[in-house]
N, C-alpha and C positions, 0 to 999 in steps of 0.2 A: 505495502499501499504507498503510496506518498503519502505523506501527510503534510509536506508542503506545500501540495495542489490542491490539495480538502482544502488549509485555510485559509485558503487563495476563495475559489470556493462558499467557504460558509462566513468570508468576510467581506463578499457581494452578498451574499444571503442579508448579511442585516442591513447593510447599506438602502440595500431592498425591501427591504421590511418584510423578511420573508424564515417567520420559524423553520419550518420546516419541508423538502422538497425528496421525489425521487426522480433518479436518475436511471436511465435506460437505453442511452443509444448504447451500443457495445463501441463505440469507441469512446465516446463520455468516461464507462464501466472502464474499461481499461484502463484510456490517460489516468484515472484514479487509482486504481485500485490492484493494476498488471494483470487482470483476469479476460483474455482474449474472449468472448462466448456471441456464438451465433446463434440467437435462443430461437430460431426458427417462427413457430406459432404457440413457443410455450414462455413461461415470462420469465424476466430479469430484469430487478428490480434492488440499486444501489437505496436506502432511506440515506434523508443526513437531515441529521436537526440539533439546531445551537445547543454544545451544551449535555451530548451525548455524543457516546460513540457513533458511526458509521456502519447498518446493517447490509448484509448484502442475501434478496430474498432469491433464488433458483430455484432449479429443479436440480433431482440426485445427478442424470442423467448428466447435466453437466461439469459436475466429476471435482467440480470446484475443490483445492484443500486450503483449510487454517492457515487462513496468517493473524501475527500477533496486531492489533489497534483495530480489525476489522471481528465485529457478529455475525456468524455466517448461518445463516437460515431457512433450509432444504423442505423442500416437496418435493410428492413421485406427482405421477399420471394419476392414480385411483381420488390427486389429494384436488379442493378446491383452489386452487394455487394464489388467490388475493387474502384467504383467510387470516396467516401468518400475517400481513403485511395490514392490516384494519386492524388489531386485535396492534401493533403498536404502533397509530398513527396519533395524534393528538389535536381537538377536536381543532374545525375552525380552520383557516385557510390553511393549502399544500400544497404546491410548489409543483406542477407536473407540466414532464418532460415531453416535449410537440412527435417522441418519435410514439410515444404510448402510444398503442392496439385499444382501440373505442373497446372493441371484449372487456377490458382486464378497468379501462375505469369503469363501467357502468354497472360490473359487477361488484367492485368499492364505494361508489356511491348507494347503491342497492343494500349493501351491509351498513355505510357509517355517513345516513344522514345529514351524521352530524359535520362533515367536514365536506370546505367547500373550494373545489379545485383553483385556480389561479393559474397564469403560466407561468413555468419555474425551469427553463433552459438557459435565459436569461444568466445567472449567476458563473452555471459552468460553460458554456459561450463562450464571457467578458475574459475569464480561466484561461482556455484555451489558445483565444486568442492570441495577448501575449508569448510567441512561447521559449523553453528556457532553454538555457549551453545544451541538454543535450537535445531534443530537438533540433535545436540550430544544427547541429555537427550529422542528426540522422539526415536531415533535410537537408544540404548541401552535399553529401555521400552521392545524393538517389539524383540530385539534383543530376553530380559528375556521372551517374549511369545514362544516365536520359543523354547526356552531350556524345560519348556513347555511340550511345542506339541508333540516335540518330544520325550522327558521322555514316556510319557503318548503314541507312539503310537509303540513303543519298547516293551514296558507293554505288550496290547492286538496283539502282533502277535500271531500266534496258528496254530499249522496245518490245516492247508488246507483253511488259507483266502485267498480268492482275493486278485489279486495290487489292483483292483480299490474298490472293502471293502474299505481296504487300507483307498486311496487315499479321497474317500466321510471324510472316517470318521477324517483325517488330517484335511480337510475344516471345517469337521464340530465342529474342534476342537478350529481352529483360527476362527472360528467366535461368539465362546462360549465365544475368548478372549477379546474380540472386535474386529477381523478384520473385515476388507472390504470383499463383496464377491474378489478374484482375478481371470480375464479372461484365467490366464495362466496354474491351474490344477499342479498336487503334482505332487513330481516321485519317482516310486510304483518300487523298483526291484527288481524282484524276481533274486539264482541262475546268467544261461548265460545270464540273459536277463540283470544284471548289464554292461555288457562287450557293454553295447549298452549305453554313455555318457545319453544319453535323449531323452531314451525310454522311453514311452507313457504310461502308466497302460493299465492292459487287465485281462484277465478271466487269466491270469496264480496262480495256488495256490498251497501256500507253502509248501517244503515237508524238511526232516532233511537236513544236509550236505549243506542246499539252505544261503550265503552272502545276505543281505537285505543291498539294497542300498537306504535309505531314502533323498532326497532329496525338502528339505521343505523353502517355502519363500512365504511371503502373504503379504498384505499393511496392516499393523497398526496404527489409527492416522494418513495417507497418505505417511509414511516413512516403505521403509522392508526391512523387516529379510530376508536374507536365509544362509540356514544354510544344514552341510548334517553328514550325520552321519550313516557309517555300521555296521553292522554287521551279525552275524554267529548264521546261528536255531540250535538250537539240539547238531551240530560239529561242525568242521572248521579242513580243509586238510592242511594236513604241506606245501602246493602250497599255498592255501587261508590266513594263517600264516605269512609267508614267505609275503604273495604280500599286506599284511595292515599292515604289521611293516614295510617295507617299507614304505608307504606311508604315513606314524604318522609320522618319521625320515622327509621326505620330508617339511609335513605341519609344524613342529618342528621346521626346521633348513629356512625356509621361515620366517614366524614372528619373526625366533631369529634376521634377519637382517634387520629389518623395525625399522627404524630411520631416522630422516627429512635430505636429501641431497643421501643419494641411491638409484638411478634407479631402479625404476621401471622392470626392465630389467634383473638385475642384484637381482632379489628377486626372480622374476620367474624361475631363472639359477639358485640359491640356491639349489631350490625344485628340477628340471628339473637334478642336476646333480648327487641328492642321488635317485632315480629310473634310470640313465644312470649305474651310477655305480657299482647296483641288478641289469644289465644287462635288464631292459625294456626300455627299454629308448624308442623304436618302441610303446608298449602302452599305452603313455599315449600324449593323443594328442587333448588336447585342450592348451591354453591357460590358468595360471596360476592361473588369477580372473579378474575382474570386478569394476567397481565404484558399489555403492548403494546406494539408497539414496530415492526420488518425485518418481526414475523408477527404477525397478530391477538390472536391466544393463547401465550406466551411464560412464561417465566419473568418473573418470583413467583408460583404456585401462590396465591392468597389465600380461604384456605379455614377448617375449621375444624381439621384435622387440619398446618395446614403452622405449624409453630414457629422460621419464620426471621423474625431481631428488623427491621426496616422501617431503614434504609440510605437516604442526600444520591445521590439521583437516579434511586433505583426508579419507574415510572412500571406505574401499573394500574390495571383498575377496580372501581367501587362498586355492584353492581346488584342490589338488593337487589327481592323479588319477590314476592306472594301470586299465586297458580294457582285460584282454582276451579274444580273441572270440572264445562262446562257450562253456566256464569253465565259471564267474563270472567278474566282476566286484569290485574295493574299491576306494570311494573317500571319501574321508575327507576336507571340507569345514567350517571353521570361514570368521564372519565380522572380518576386526581389522582397528582398529582407530589410524594412526598417531597421536605419543606426543607431547609437545616439548622434550621429550627427548629419544623417546621410543613408541613400542604401548602399545597399550590397545585392547584384545581379547575380543571382546563383546560378545559371549556364551560362556558360561561355564557346559554342558550338553562330560562327561565326552570322552575319549576318547583312554582311552586304551583296548587293546583288549576283545567284548563282547560276552559269548554266550548263549544266549537267549536260 
């Protein structure tokens, strides 16, 4: 159990006026206890109450082992999974994790009508938003591997290769470098397919003049890497070159803004302004980025509506893009770490326009 992290969550609870919360997200339970459990349809819940020891409720099938400072309460498939949790709760407000299935919450409220559920994810989300030294080391290591994987993937591009073949190659490269298997898949997009920011790789074959969007992400040692590079195969049109250089300038403008105290919405604005000034504003169709850590997408939200100020230890993506339907797409993405006086870009794969 990581007592320093739990203490931060308890401090956040006090500031929020919350006496008790339940934490059910696999990543958040791991962050606080060191147990990684994918409960599927079964219940896993970490109960935190100010002034009391943490209690972890779980199924015997999870093979959880006792650890100092954490009470472990187990049930079986024959039990009501919420019964022991209900018995432990204090009356009044209960902060509920946004990921907790409604079937458990409804069962709890039926048994304990004196409990009032309120949003309860923020104390843990806020603690996870600023990474500690161990997490920063893990994210740096994962990004170094991503640099190697994208370099190898670009080198493997050849006439006629299929998007899904390249995606499978990338997944194998991650496994070869110690990555876990990702349920997300990889984004490999040739030519017009790149105009769909979340295009799923299919049987499209690579041909001369295509843009190639490689959005590669994977957990490595539980922590995610996430990076996008766009290259051109054999040649690049004048329009493709113009789009690419605009996106690269937007990426650089945003990263130059990053330092403690700057609002996330202003980082988004720095990139978006470059793209709008070049006349491509309607073709940048998503937020600038998202937090990354134990989950590929987690707080903070790097978007036009995020008023959160940057703090040292935040790690998030900077990924401007331009998507021209029927023609091409370009996205350039880095993970960045907010430092005490600026920003560290965790990816080092080149961003100069590349024709392969």
